[in-house]
Structure formats: C-alpha cells, structure tokens
C-alpha positions as CSV (number, residue, x, y, z in Angstrom):
1,X,22.5,13.4,-26.6
2,X,20.5,13.4,-23.0
3,X,22.8,12.9,-20.4
4,X,21.7,11.1,-17.1
5,X,23.6,11.7,-14.1
6,X,24.6,8.3,-12.4
7,X,23.5,7.4,-9.0
8,X,20.1,9.5,-9.7
9,X,17.5,9.1,-6.9
10,X,14.4,7.4,-7.7
11,X,11.2,9.7,-8.5
12,X,9.2,11.6,-6.0
13,X,6.3,8.9,-6.5
14,X,8.6,6.1,-6.7
15,X,9.8,7.3,-2.9
16,X,6.4,7.5,-1.7
17,X,5.6,3.8,-2.8
18,X,8.9,2.5,-1.5
19,X,8.4,4.0,1.7
20,X,4.4,2.6,2.0
21,X,6.0,-1.0,0.9
22,X,8.8,0.1,3.7
23,X,6.3,0.8,6.5
24,X,4.3,-2.6,5.4
25,X,7.4,-4.3,5.7
26,X,7.5,-3.5,9.3
27,X,10.7,-1.4,9.1
28,X,11.7,1.1,11.5
29,X,10.7,4.6,10.8
30,X,13.6,6.9,9.9
31,X,14.8,9.2,7.1
32,X,18.4,7.6,7.3
33,X,16.8,4.4,7.2
34,X,14.3,5.1,4.3
35,X,16.7,6.8,2.6
36,X,18.9,3.6,2.5
37,X,16.0,1.8,1.4
38,X,15.4,4.2,-1.4
39,X,18.9,3.9,-2.7
40,X,19.3,7.8,-1.8
41,X,20.5,10.6,1.2
42,X,18.4,11.9,3.8
43,X,19.0,15.2,2.0
44,X,16.6,14.0,-1.1
45,X,14.3,13.5,1.3
46,X,14.3,16.9,2.3
47,X,14.6,18.6,-0.5
48,X,11.8,16.3,-2.1
49,X,9.4,16.4,1.0
50,X,10.4,19.1,3.3
51,X,11.4,16.3,5.8
52,X,9.2,13.8,7.5
53,X,5.9,15.4,8.0
54,X,5.9,16.3,4.2
55,X,6.4,12.9,3.5
56,X,4.0,11.8,5.8
57,X,1.4,14.2,3.8
58,X,2.6,12.6,0.5
59,X,1.6,9.5,1.6
60,X,-2.1,10.6,2.5
61,X,-2.0,12.2,-0.6
62,X,-1.1,9.1,-2.7
63,X,-3.8,6.7,-0.7
64,X,-6.2,9.7,-0.8
65,X,-6.0,10.4,-4.8
66,X,-6.1,6.0,-5.4
67,X,-8.9,5.9,-3.1
68,X,-10.9,8.6,-4.5
69,X,-10.5,6.9,-8.0
70,X,-11.6,3.5,-6.6
71,X,-14.4,5.3,-5.1
72,X,-15.6,6.8,-8.7
73,X,-15.4,3.2,-9.8
74,X,-17.9,2.1,-6.8
75,X,-21.3,0.8,-7.4
76,X,-23.1,3.5,-6.1
77,X,-24.9,1.6,-3.2
78,X,-24.5,1.6,0.9
79,X,-23.5,-2.3,0.5
80,X,-20.8,-1.6,-1.8
81,X,-19.4,1.3,0.1
82,X,-19.6,-0.6,3.3
83,X,-17.9,-3.6,1.4
84,X,-15.1,-1.2,0.1
85,X,-14.1,0.3,2.9
86,X,-13.9,-2.6,4.8
87,X,-11.8,-3.8,2.3
88,X,-10.0,-0.8,2.6
89,X,-9.2,-0.9,5.8
90,X,-8.0,-4.6,5.9
91,X,-6.0,-3.9,2.9
92,X,-4.5,-0.7,4.8
93,X,-4.4,-1.5,8.3
94,X,-0.6,-1.1,8.9
95,X,-0.5,2.3,7.1
96,X,-3.5,3.3,8.9
97,X,-2.5,2.8,12.0
98,X,1.0,4.1,11.3
99,X,-0.7,7.5,10.1
100,X,-2.4,7.4,13.4
101,X,0.9,7.2,15.0
102,X,2.0,10.3,13.1
103,X,-1.0,12.5,14.1
104,X,-3.4,11.9,10.9
105,X,-5.7,9.9,12.8
106,X,-9.3,9.2,11.7
107,X,-9.7,9.7,7.7
108,X,-7.1,11.8,6.4
109,X,-7.9,11.0,3.3
110,X,-11.2,12.6,3.1
111,X,-9.5,15.8,1.4
112,X,-8.8,13.8,-1.5
113,X,-12.2,11.6,-1.5
114,X,-14.5,14.1,-0.5
115,X,-16.0,14.9,-4.0
116,X,-16.5,10.8,-4.6
117,X,-17.9,10.6,-1.3
118,X,-20.1,13.5,-1.9
119,X,-21.5,11.9,-5.1
120,X,-22.0,8.5,-3.1
121,X,-24.4,10.4,-1.0
122,X,-26.5,13.0,-3.4
123,X,-24.4,15.9,-1.7
124,X,-25.9,15.1,1.6
125,X,-23.3,16.5,4.0
126,X,-25.4,14.8,7.0
127,X,-25.3,11.6,5.3
128,X,-21.5,11.3,4.3
129,X,-20.9,12.3,8.1
130,X,-23.7,9.5,9.5
131,X,-21.9,6.5,7.0
132,X,-18.4,8.0,8.0
133,X,-19.2,7.9,11.7
134,X,-20.3,4.3,11.1
135,X,-17.6,2.9,9.3
136,X,-15.1,4.4,12.3
137,X,-16.6,2.6,15.0
138,X,-16.7,-0.6,12.8
139,X,-13.5,-0.3,11.6
140,X,-12.6,0.6,15.5
141,X,-14.1,-2.7,16.5
142,X,-12.6,-4.6,14.2
143,X,-9.2,-3.5,14.9
144,X,-9.5,-4.3,18.2
145,X,-10.7,-8.1,17.1
146,X,-14.5,-7.3,18.1
147,X,-16.9,-9.8,16.1
148,X,-19.5,-7.5,13.9
149,X,-22.4,-8.6,12.1
150,X,-21.9,-6.9,8.8
151,X,-24.9,-7.7,7.5
152,X,-26.5,-5.7,10.7
153,X,-24.4,-2.7,10.0
154,X,-25.2,-2.5,6.3
155,X,-29.2,-2.7,7.2
156,X,-28.2,-0.1,9.9
157,X,-26.3,1.9,7.3
158,X,-29.0,1.8,4.9
159,X,-31.9,2.8,7.2
160,X,-30.0,5.6,8.5
161,X,-29.3,7.0,4.8
162,X,-33.3,7.1,3.8
C-alpha cells in the first residue's frame, strides 16, 4: 500500500503553471502570496526553486521549452516565423513584461529555442541575429501601440535573409 501525505504540495511543474497563471491574472508578486495561491508554503518555493530567482528561471525554462516545441512544428518560412513571433508576443505580453521587470529581458527563451531557431535559418547565425533584431523592433513598436505594416516587415525580413 502506497502512503500519501495529506496536504502534499503540488508538483514543481504545477507550481510553475500556477505561478504563470497568477502573473497573468495580475497577482501581486511575492512568494508568500504565491504560496497561498498554490496551496503551499514559502518554504516549498525555497526548497524546489531556491527562491524567487530560481522560480523566474523555471518560468523562462517552461515557456522556452514550450516555444521550442512549437518552433519545431512551424512551417519553415519567414512569413510563418514572423506570424508565430507576433502571436507569441501577443499571447505572452504580460509574461514578457513581467520577465523584463525581473531582469530577464530581450529573449530570455533563446537558450531553449536556439536549435529550432537555427534550423529555421539553416544554421546561419547572422540570419538568426538579423531576424531576432527585426522581431524585437517590431514587438517593441507593438508594445507601444505603434502601428506597423506586417506585410512590409515580412517583405523586409525575406529580402534581408536572402
């Protein structure tokens, strides 16, 4: 017979997912409030994540791995890359702003998506950097509600990556 503990803390992955949802819902960032939200104690966060910074790193890893998997399923075209990045930005804008506020700016997921990204650009690092720079610029403008012409940017990207 397997013994189970009463009031066992949720799994590490569940805690990351609950933390992401908490951030998306506009919850105030504190381990004490997160612990209450997850139905556990702050000690569990320190034990499993080594505190706040470890938790933020796990959020980046979780989203980065998910993004990498989506990249691998992506049609290998510039237009598909651009549309994916814009959709990802809009879908995760609150989390991206949160990560920037925690000092994980630009593309904190790059470590996890690098291989899928390199495949998309045939291993050409210069093309990868160029595409990433264009996307950061486009996302920066969109974050400030500056209207951009998506088709022009796709055309620019395609021309610059030839």
